[in-house]
Residue frames relative to the residue before (quaternion, step in Angstrom):
aa qw qx qy qz dx dy dz
X 1.0000 0.0000 0.0000 0.0000 0.00 0.00 0.00
X 0.5539 -0.6337 0.4356 0.3193 3.59 -0.93 0.92
X 0.0765 -0.7849 0.6146 0.0160 3.54 -1.06 0.88
X 0.1783 -0.7600 0.6161 0.1054 3.53 -1.28 0.48
X 0.0490 -0.7452 0.6552 0.1137 3.50 -1.29 0.36
X 0.1089 -0.7605 0.6386 0.0431 3.52 -1.22 0.67
X 0.0323 -0.7891 0.6134 -0.0075 3.55 -1.02 0.85
X 0.2539 -0.7572 0.5870 0.1323 3.56 -0.87 1.05
X 0.0574 -0.7759 0.6282 0.0064 3.53 -1.19 0.78
X 0.1435 -0.7130 0.6678 0.1586 3.54 -1.33 0.32
X 0.2245 -0.8070 0.5402 0.0802 3.53 -0.53 1.25
X 0.5258 -0.6364 0.4700 0.3125 3.54 -1.01 0.88
X 0.5931 -0.5701 0.4201 0.3829 3.60 -1.08 0.67
X 0.8129 0.2484 -0.2109 0.4827 3.54 -0.99 0.93
X 0.6717 0.5046 -0.2905 0.4581 3.60 1.27 -0.10
X 0.3552 0.7772 -0.4679 0.2256 3.59 1.28 0.08
X 0.6611 0.5049 -0.3159 0.4562 3.59 0.89 -0.90
X 0.6525 0.5041 -0.3168 0.4688 3.60 0.92 -0.85
X 0.6266 0.5362 -0.3279 0.4608 3.59 1.02 -0.81
X 0.7048 0.4487 -0.2684 0.4794 3.59 0.80 -0.99
X 0.6359 0.5377 -0.3335 0.4419 3.60 0.94 -0.81
X 0.6252 0.5585 -0.3365 0.4289 3.59 1.04 -0.73
X 0.7003 0.4620 -0.2629 0.4765 3.59 1.20 -0.46
X 0.5258 0.6609 -0.4172 0.3357 3.61 1.13 -0.43
X 0.8802 0.0224 -0.0751 0.4681 3.54 -0.84 1.13
X 0.4879 0.6807 -0.4555 0.3018 3.64 1.12 -0.13
X 0.7421 0.4073 -0.2300 0.4801 3.58 1.03 -0.67
X 0.3795 0.7749 -0.4536 0.2230 3.59 1.26 -0.06
X 0.7942 0.2957 -0.1441 0.5109 3.58 0.98 -0.78
X 0.4075 0.7083 -0.4872 0.3080 3.60 1.16 0.38
X 0.4015 -0.7287 0.4963 0.2480 3.61 -0.53 1.14
X 0.8062 0.3001 -0.2280 0.4561 3.54 -1.01 0.87
X 0.5861 0.5559 -0.3830 0.4481 3.60 1.23 -0.26
X 0.2441 -0.7955 0.5429 0.1132 3.55 -0.64 1.14
X 0.7934 -0.1284 0.1682 0.5708 3.55 0.85 -0.99
X 0.0086 0.7874 -0.6164 -0.0029 3.57 -1.13 0.62
X 0.0555 -0.7756 0.6285 0.0167 3.55 -1.16 0.73
X 0.2163 -0.7227 0.6364 0.1611 3.52 -1.22 0.61
X 0.2138 -0.7824 0.5796 0.0791 3.53 -0.77 1.13
X 0.2515 -0.7268 0.6192 0.1584 3.56 -0.98 0.90
X 0.1399 -0.8370 0.5281 0.0291 3.57 -0.46 1.24
X 0.6103 -0.5785 0.3406 0.4206 3.59 1.27 0.19
X 0.8417 0.1828 -0.1562 0.4835 3.53 -1.26 0.56
X 0.7150 -0.4758 0.2468 0.4489 3.57 1.02 0.87
X 0.5495 0.6075 -0.3950 0.4158 3.58 1.28 0.14
X 0.0105 -0.7850 0.6180 -0.0427 3.53 -0.96 1.01
X 0.0826 -0.7636 0.6367 0.0682 3.54 -1.29 0.42
X 0.1851 -0.7475 0.6254 0.1257 3.55 -0.94 0.90
X 0.0745 -0.7697 0.6339 0.0146 3.54 -1.01 0.93
X 0.0217 -0.8200 0.5704 -0.0416 3.56 -0.68 1.12
X 0.2591 -0.7402 0.6048 0.1390 3.53 -1.13 0.80
X 0.1140 -0.8036 0.5841 0.0034 3.54 -0.89 1.05
X 0.6093 -0.5564 0.4213 0.3763 3.57 -1.21 0.50
X 0.7958 -0.1021 0.1139 0.5859 3.57 1.05 -0.78
X 0.6418 -0.4893 0.4102 0.4248 3.56 -1.30 0.17
X 0.6197 0.5476 -0.3440 0.4448 3.59 1.04 -0.70
X 0.6499 0.5059 -0.3166 0.4707 3.59 0.97 -0.84
X 0.6524 0.5029 -0.3140 0.4722 3.57 0.98 -0.84
X 0.6497 0.5141 -0.3183 0.4608 3.60 0.92 -0.86
X 0.6466 0.5262 -0.3188 0.4510 3.59 1.00 -0.77
X 0.6898 0.4808 -0.2703 0.4690 3.58 1.16 -0.61
X 0.4061 0.7464 -0.4629 0.2524 3.63 1.20 -0.14
X 0.6375 0.5165 -0.3676 0.4379 3.67 0.85 -0.69
X 0.6547 0.4889 -0.3118 0.4849 3.62 1.02 -0.76
X 0.6406 0.5183 -0.3325 0.4588 3.59 1.00 -0.78
X 0.6609 0.4969 -0.3080 0.4706 3.59 0.95 -0.84
X 0.6385 0.5176 -0.3275 0.4661 3.59 0.97 -0.80
X 0.6396 0.5098 -0.3228 0.4762 3.58 1.02 -0.79
X 0.6357 0.5230 -0.3231 0.4669 3.59 0.91 -0.88
X 0.6680 0.5063 -0.3089 0.4495 3.58 0.87 -0.88
X 0.6374 0.5453 -0.3307 0.4325 3.61 1.13 -0.58
X 0.7924 0.2455 -0.1463 0.5389 3.62 1.16 -0.43
X 0.2955 0.7912 -0.4911 0.2133 3.59 1.26 0.17
X 0.6361 0.5602 -0.3222 0.4216 3.60 1.04 -0.79
X 0.6408 0.5322 -0.3259 0.4471 3.62 1.21 -0.34
X 0.6639 0.5632 -0.2761 0.4072 3.60 1.26 -0.34
X 0.3137 -0.6929 0.6203 0.1915 3.51 -1.29 0.66
X 0.5742 -0.5598 0.4713 0.3672 3.54 -1.24 0.50
X 0.4268 -0.7201 0.4924 0.2383 3.58 -0.93 0.90
X 0.4643 -0.6753 0.4489 0.3561 3.58 1.22 -0.37
X 0.7643 0.3919 -0.2699 0.4352 3.52 -1.33 0.07
X 0.6440 -0.5519 0.3151 0.4258 3.57 1.18 0.48
X 0.4666 0.7086 -0.4253 0.3151 3.61 1.27 0.15
X 0.3801 -0.6814 0.5326 0.3280 3.59 0.97 -0.76
X 0.7504 -0.4153 0.2794 0.4317 3.59 -1.11 -0.61
X 0.7602 0.2595 -0.1954 0.5627 3.62 1.24 -0.02
X 0.1376 -0.7446 0.6451 0.1026 3.53 -1.30 0.47
X 0.0073 0.8491 -0.5269 0.0382 3.61 0.18 1.27
X 0.0161 0.7455 -0.6662 -0.0130 3.51 -1.34 0.49
X 0.0222 0.7986 -0.6002 0.0389 3.58 -1.08 0.70
X 0.2287 0.7721 -0.5789 0.1280 3.53 -1.24 0.48
X 0.5888 -0.5590 0.4451 0.3777 3.52 -1.34 0.01
X 0.6096 -0.5594 0.4145 0.3791 3.54 -1.23 0.42
X 0.2475 -0.7783 0.5653 0.1160 3.55 -0.80 1.09
X 0.7833 -0.0411 0.0642 0.6169 3.56 1.14 -0.74
X 0.1892 -0.7764 0.5939 0.0934 3.57 -0.70 1.08
X 0.2262 -0.8297 0.5018 0.0933 3.57 -0.56 1.18
X 0.7965 -0.1251 0.0784 0.5863 3.60 1.05 -0.60
């Protein structure tokens, strides 16, 4: 069953290029990843949304996702509220609208 994950970030001022560069081509060969987009939400806020073939495929890619995060962690600001530098969520599709 199709799964998605989304992760919010707040990038330090002046680090936007380094943040985006850290994502270029890293996911190209991740098995099960169908599509990913990074949304610029303004004021240094970004969100990555990825579509996966299944929750199992996404779980198998966690080591690569963590390694990627570690490569750009220095570019991130704490989100506050006890979240740290990321706010991830993942799950299967409950309702497909279009």
